[in-house]
VMD Tcl script that draws the C-alpha trace (Angstrom):
set ca {
  {-6.88 36.50 -11.98}
  {-9.02 38.89 -9.97}
  {-7.59 41.25 -7.39}
  {-10.98 42.67 -6.48}
  {-12.35 40.62 -3.57}
  {-16.04 40.99 -4.43}
  {-15.43 40.09 -8.06}
  {-13.38 37.07 -6.99}
  {-16.19 35.87 -4.73}
  {-18.73 36.29 -7.53}
  {-16.61 34.28 -9.96}
  {-16.05 31.51 -7.41}
  {-19.76 31.32 -6.59}
  {-20.44 30.92 -10.30}
  {-17.66 28.47 -11.10}
  {-17.72 26.22 -8.02}
  {-20.34 24.49 -5.94}
  {-21.79 26.34 -2.98}
  {-19.74 24.22 -0.57}
  {-16.53 24.83 -2.50}
  {-17.12 28.59 -2.64}
  {-17.96 28.66 1.09}
  {-14.77 26.81 1.97}
  {-12.67 29.17 -0.14}
  {-14.22 32.16 1.63}
  {-13.56 30.51 5.00}
  {-9.92 29.75 4.15}
  {-9.39 33.23 2.73}
  {-10.58 34.73 6.01}
  {-8.27 32.46 8.03}
  {-5.44 33.17 5.61}
  {-5.86 36.91 5.79}
  {-6.15 37.13 9.57}
  {-4.02 34.22 10.84}
  {-1.94 32.29 8.33}
  {-0.69 35.15 6.16}
  {0.51 37.33 9.07}
  {2.54 34.39 10.46}
  {4.12 33.42 7.12}
  {7.11 35.78 7.32}
  {8.10 34.49 10.73}
  {7.68 30.89 9.59}
  {10.08 31.64 6.74}
  {12.54 33.80 8.64}
  {12.85 31.42 11.59}
  {12.41 28.15 9.73}
  {9.58 27.61 12.19}
  {6.97 24.87 11.94}
  {3.59 26.66 11.38}
  {1.99 25.69 14.68}
  {-0.22 28.81 14.89}
  {-1.46 28.45 11.31}
  {-2.37 24.81 11.81}
  {-4.03 25.71 15.11}
  {-6.15 28.26 13.23}
  {-7.30 25.54 10.83}
  {-8.00 23.13 13.67}
  {-10.00 25.76 15.54}
  {-12.57 25.56 12.73}
  {-12.40 21.79 12.41}
  {-10.63 21.87 9.06}
  {-8.22 19.08 10.00}
  {-11.23 16.84 9.20}
  {-11.44 18.08 5.61}
  {-10.77 14.60 4.16}
  {-12.60 12.64 6.84}
  {-15.74 11.12 5.26}
  {-19.03 12.79 6.07}
  {-20.24 9.57 7.71}
  {-17.51 10.05 10.32}
  {-18.23 13.75 10.87}
  {-15.80 15.27 8.36}
  {-16.11 17.40 5.25}
  {-15.85 14.47 2.83}
  {-13.11 15.89 0.60}
  {-10.70 13.82 -1.47}
  {-10.90 10.05 -1.91}
  {-14.45 8.91 -2.76}
  {-15.62 12.43 -1.92}
  {-15.17 15.93 -3.30}
  {-11.70 15.80 -4.88}
  {-12.03 19.37 -6.16}
  {-12.69 20.73 -2.66}
  {-9.33 19.50 -1.39}
  {-7.42 20.86 -4.39}
  {-9.02 24.30 -4.04}
  {-8.18 24.32 -0.32}
  {-4.49 23.59 -0.97}
  {-4.27 26.28 -3.63}
  {-5.81 28.88 -1.34}
  {-3.64 27.91 1.64}
  {-0.46 28.02 -0.45}
  {-1.23 31.59 -1.45}
  {-0.89 32.58 2.23}
  {1.78 30.17 3.50}
  {3.05 27.29 1.41}
  {4.71 25.63 4.39}
  {1.26 25.35 5.95}
  {-0.27 24.04 2.73}
  {2.40 21.37 2.31}
  {1.99 20.10 5.88}
  {-1.79 20.16 5.39}
  {-1.49 18.29 2.08}
  {0.46 15.44 3.67}
  {-1.99 15.29 6.57}
  {-4.85 14.89 4.12}
  {-2.95 12.23 2.20}
  {-2.69 10.21 5.41}
  {-6.38 10.65 6.21}
  {-7.37 9.56 2.71}
  {-5.14 6.48 2.89}
  {-7.00 5.42 6.03}
  {-10.25 5.89 4.11}
  {-8.97 3.90 1.12}
  {-7.21 1.05 2.91}
  {-8.51 0.80 6.46}
  {-11.20 -1.54 7.71}
  {-14.18 -0.20 9.68}
  {-12.41 -0.39 13.02}
  {-9.26 1.28 11.74}
  {-11.27 4.04 10.13}
  {-13.24 4.66 13.30}
  {-10.11 4.84 15.46}
  {-8.02 7.09 13.21}
  {-10.84 9.38 12.16}
  {-11.62 9.95 15.85}
  {-7.95 10.81 16.31}
  {-8.26 13.41 13.56}
  {-11.45 14.77 15.15}
  {-9.40 15.31 18.33}
  {-6.97 17.46 16.36}
  {-4.16 14.97 15.73}
  {-2.37 15.31 12.40}
  {-0.94 12.78 9.95}
  {2.24 12.60 7.97}
  {3.09 10.29 5.07}
  {6.75 9.34 4.72}
  {8.08 7.83 1.52}
  {11.50 9.29 0.70}
  {14.41 6.92 1.22}
  {17.87 7.97 2.40}
  {19.83 5.51 0.24}
  {21.62 6.11 -3.04}
  {18.75 4.52 -4.99}
  {15.56 6.43 -4.21}
  {13.41 3.62 -5.61}
  {14.63 0.90 -3.27}
  {12.66 0.69 -0.01}
  {15.13 -0.03 2.79}
  {12.62 0.51 5.61}
  {11.32 -2.86 6.82}
  {8.53 -4.47 8.81}
  {9.20 -7.71 10.63}
  {6.45 -9.79 12.23}
  {6.37 -9.76 16.05}
  {3.89 -10.82 18.70}
  {0.77 -8.68 18.27}
  {2.13 -6.76 15.35}
  {5.38 -5.78 13.68}
  {8.77 -4.19 14.32}
  {9.62 -1.23 12.11}
  {13.20 -0.31 11.24}
  {14.55 2.30 8.88}
  {15.16 5.93 8.10}
  {13.14 8.43 6.12}
  {14.19 11.85 4.82}
  {11.96 14.73 3.68}
  {9.55 13.68 6.45}
  {7.23 16.65 5.99}
  {5.08 17.55 8.98}
  {6.94 15.27 11.40}
  {7.42 17.87 14.20}
  {3.68 18.41 14.57}
  {2.08 15.11 13.52}
  {1.09 12.32 15.87}
  {0.68 9.64 13.20}
  {2.47 8.86 9.94}
  {2.23 6.31 7.17}
  {5.70 4.82 6.96}
  {6.12 3.19 3.55}
  {8.03 -0.05 4.03}
  {8.54 -3.59 2.78}
  {7.78 -6.82 4.60}
  {10.74 -8.90 5.72}
  {8.47 -11.94 5.88}
  {6.49 -11.83 2.61}
  {7.88 -13.30 -0.62}
  {8.03 -11.57 -3.99}
  {9.29 -8.32 -5.42}
  {9.20 -4.92 -3.77}
  {5.66 -4.11 -4.93}
  {4.39 -7.44 -3.61}
  {6.09 -6.85 -0.24}
  {5.01 -3.18 0.00}
  {3.46 -2.36 3.37}
  {1.62 0.66 4.79}
  {2.06 0.79 8.59}
  {1.02 3.81 10.63}
  {3.66 4.77 13.19}
  {2.95 6.78 16.32}
  {5.62 9.46 16.12}
  {5.85 10.07 19.86}
  {6.13 6.34 20.52}
  {9.14 4.30 21.64}
  {11.74 3.67 18.98}
  {10.86 6.71 16.83}
  {13.26 9.66 16.67}
  {12.47 12.91 14.87}
  {15.31 15.16 13.74}
  {13.98 18.54 12.62}
  {17.08 19.06 10.48}
  {15.45 20.39 7.31}
  {17.50 23.33 6.06}
  {16.00 24.25 2.69}
  {16.21 27.66 1.03}
  {12.42 27.57 0.84}
  {9.48 25.74 2.43}
  {11.43 26.36 5.59}
  {8.58 25.66 8.01}
  {7.53 22.24 6.74}
  {9.60 20.23 9.23}
  {10.80 18.07 6.33}
  {13.68 16.54 8.26}
  {14.78 13.03 9.13}
  {12.87 10.37 11.06}
  {14.36 7.10 12.30}
  {12.66 3.91 13.47}
  {14.61 1.47 15.62}
  {12.59 -1.62 16.45}
  {9.50 0.55 16.82}
  {6.43 -1.57 17.58}
  {3.50 -1.27 15.18}
  {0.29 -2.97 16.40}
  {-1.42 -5.24 13.91}
  {-4.39 -2.86 13.87}
  {-2.15 -0.02 12.68}
  {-1.17 -1.70 9.41}
  {-3.39 -0.83 6.46}
  {-3.92 -4.01 4.44}
  {-1.37 -6.72 3.83}
  {1.70 -6.86 1.57}
  {0.95 -5.38 -1.84}
  {-2.48 -4.01 -0.84}
  {-1.63 -0.45 -1.82}
  {-1.34 -1.36 -5.53}
  {-5.12 -1.18 -6.01}
  {-5.15 2.45 -4.87}
  {-1.87 3.62 -6.40}
  {-3.32 5.11 -9.65}
  {-5.66 7.45 -7.75}
  {-3.04 8.65 -5.29}
  {-0.34 8.99 -7.95}
  {-2.54 11.32 -10.00}
  {-3.66 13.22 -6.91}
  {-0.02 13.65 -5.84}
  {0.80 15.64 -8.97}
  {-2.43 17.66 -8.93}
  {-1.95 18.59 -5.28}
  {1.58 19.82 -5.89}
  {0.50 21.74 -8.99}
  {-2.26 23.39 -6.92}
  {0.31 24.56 -4.39}
  {2.66 25.88 -7.08}
  {-0.16 27.99 -8.49}
  {-1.17 29.06 -4.98}
  {2.35 30.33 -4.25}
  {2.26 32.36 -7.46}
  {-1.19 33.75 -6.63}
  {0.08 34.92 -3.25}
  {3.11 36.56 -4.84}
  {0.94 38.27 -7.44}
  {-1.52 39.50 -4.81}
  {1.26 41.09 -2.74}
  {2.96 42.53 -5.82}
  {-0.21 44.23 -7.03}
  {-0.81 45.75 -3.59}
  {2.80 46.95 -3.46}
  {2.53 48.41 -6.96}
  {-0.56 50.39 -6.02}
  {0.65 51.55 -2.63}
  {4.46 51.83 -2.60}
  {6.18 51.43 -5.97}
  {7.41 54.43 -7.94}
  {6.72 54.74 -11.68}
  {9.53 54.24 -14.18}
  {7.90 56.60 -16.69}
  {6.14 59.96 -16.60}
  {3.01 58.26 -15.31}
  {1.61 59.72 -12.09}
  {1.66 56.37 -10.28}
  {3.35 53.04 -10.77}
  {-0.04 51.44 -11.42}
  {-0.57 53.83 -14.36}
  {2.76 52.93 -15.95}
  {2.02 51.11 -19.25}
  {4.93 48.71 -18.82}
  {3.72 47.74 -15.34}
  {0.21 47.22 -16.71}
  {1.58 44.99 -19.46}
  {3.51 42.86 -16.98}
  {0.55 42.58 -14.60}
  {-1.76 41.56 -17.42}
  {0.67 38.93 -18.65}
  {1.10 37.43 -15.18}
  {-2.66 37.42 -14.60}
  {-3.27 35.52 -17.84}
  {-0.61 32.93 -17.01}
  {-2.03 32.42 -13.53}
  {-5.58 32.05 -14.79}
  {-4.44 29.46 -17.33}
  {-2.45 27.45 -14.78}
  {-5.29 27.59 -12.27}
  {-7.78 26.24 -14.80}
  {-5.50 23.34 -15.70}
  {-5.24 22.41 -12.02}
  {-9.01 22.59 -11.58}
  {-9.50 20.50 -14.73}
  {-7.23 17.83 -13.29}
  {-9.18 17.93 -10.02}
  {-12.49 17.56 -11.84}
  {-11.25 14.52 -13.75}
  {-10.04 13.09 -10.44}
  {-13.54 13.71 -9.16}
  {-14.91 11.76 -12.12}
  {-12.72 8.81 -11.05}
  {-14.34 9.03 -7.61}
  {-17.80 8.93 -9.13}
  {-17.21 6.36 -11.88}
  {-15.04 3.60 -10.44}
  {-13.86 0.84 -12.73}
  {-13.22 2.89 -15.88}
  {-9.48 2.58 -16.61}
  {-9.62 5.10 -19.46}
  {-10.51 7.76 -16.90}
  {-7.23 7.08 -15.12}
  {-5.34 7.66 -18.37}
  {-7.18 10.95 -18.81}
  {-6.59 12.14 -15.26}
  {-2.92 11.17 -15.39}
  {-2.48 13.22 -18.57}
  {-4.36 16.14 -17.03}
  {-2.18 15.92 -13.91}
  {0.95 16.09 -16.07}
  {-0.37 19.10 -17.99}
  {-1.23 20.90 -14.78}
  {2.12 20.21 -13.17}
  {4.12 21.30 -16.22}
  {2.34 24.63 -16.60}
  {2.02 25.22 -12.85}
  {5.78 24.73 -12.41}
  {6.69 27.16 -15.18}
  {4.10 29.70 -14.05}
  {5.13 29.61 -10.39}
  {8.82 30.12 -11.17}
  {8.06 32.82 -13.74}
  {5.59 34.86 -11.69}
  {7.53 34.73 -8.42}
  {10.54 36.05 -10.31}
  {8.72 38.59 -12.51}
  {7.01 40.40 -9.63}
  {10.28 42.18 -8.80}
  {10.33 43.69 -12.28}
  {7.17 45.65 -11.55}
  {7.85 46.44 -7.89}
  {11.40 47.75 -8.25}
  {14.63 47.47 -6.28}
  {13.22 48.45 -2.89}
  {11.03 45.34 -2.97}
  {14.17 43.18 -2.95}
  {15.00 44.04 0.65}
  {14.98 41.39 3.36}
  {12.38 43.34 5.32}
  {9.84 42.91 2.51}
  {10.48 39.15 2.39}
  {8.96 38.89 -1.11}
  {11.77 36.53 -2.06}
  {10.15 33.80 0.05}
  {7.65 33.22 -2.75}
  {10.39 32.48 -5.26}
  {12.39 30.38 -2.78}
  {9.28 28.42 -1.83}
  {8.35 27.85 -5.48}
  {11.88 26.87 -6.41}
  {12.12 24.42 -3.51}
  {8.67 22.84 -3.78}
  {8.90 22.38 -7.55}
  {11.99 20.22 -6.99}
  {9.88 17.66 -5.13}
  {9.55 15.61 -8.30}
  {11.30 16.37 -11.62}
  {8.82 18.13 -13.90}
  {10.60 16.67 -16.93}
  {9.11 13.30 -15.95}
  {5.69 14.87 -16.49}
  {6.73 16.32 -19.84}
  {7.83 12.84 -20.89}
  {4.58 11.30 -19.59}
  {2.48 13.87 -21.46}
  {4.42 13.17 -24.64}
  {3.95 9.41 -24.32}
  {0.23 9.94 -23.78}
  {-0.08 11.94 -26.99}
  {1.92 9.32 -28.90}
  {-0.17 6.48 -27.56}
  {2.81 4.86 -25.84}
}
mol new
graphics top color blue
foreach p $ca { graphics top sphere $p radius 0.5 }
foreach p [lrange $ca 0 end-1] q [lrange $ca 1 end] { graphics top cylinder $p $q radius 0.2 }
display resetview
């Protein structure tokens, strides 16, 4: 890790493309002046990050995953997969509620790119250009998380959507959301009946309950949404039953890499604040003149920096392999490689985020544990976000890959 801003910029200009380095500099400026200063209030009040998202929109960054042909930045699916991963990591270092909402928005935009026809792409990308955000709702409320209870039933001109979703991240501020469902009319198993409608969240029949009450990620609006005979026009359904299966490997790998990027970003933000606190406010535990000159503090800082650098490189490696999938379609072995890389990144990113956000208090001292400092938000955010999907599943997947199973 590099805490010197000029050195960090030099490294990024060397390691990344010019566009990637420029975007990081742009996001760092927005983070420092807008997103970071609002992060404590977002956490303290459990407040959806309206001002942070407005800051991103003011520079057109809601179009990050919109293809260049439609006036966007061309990140993600069939574009620059690394660009999107770097953006999420940087945003999470300033406010991980903002990064999580932004991640789900970009998932929705990419799904339109992957599954929409020309007319659907034109309509929804124009919506994004106007500043409207996406959500992507998958989590079921039933006892079996793998059974889709949300349904689409054919109706004149479209479909009727019924069901309930929990962990509906971004719902208070999004206009549109993919609502993962199954067809009531199509035959076959759940995968064959799987449907991807886009619901208008301020439309009739949709109710949003901002009832998320997590110990961390408190501003993500990850509450409950309910659909009661909500009408979905035919043109707002991406593909037919089972159409998502062709795109599932890409988005499954990206899912894990995106979360790993945010875990590392949270830890980077914690480390950045801890180093500043150590230099400016902390008292030494030894006879050293300053806390920064304390050998034990130096040892801890060095150890955390090495762990962060390692985790960050694993995330970037996963993103670059995902980029290779974009560029070399039709090579199934690449998917096996990117899935393994995604597992590696998520395993190490999880451990690093939980370790670093806890260890910073050891170098800052007891005064840093006050509510006014709010440093605990980093640990609470890391602890909450890393529960999104059990990391042990990725350990198992990585083991199977090595064993050829």
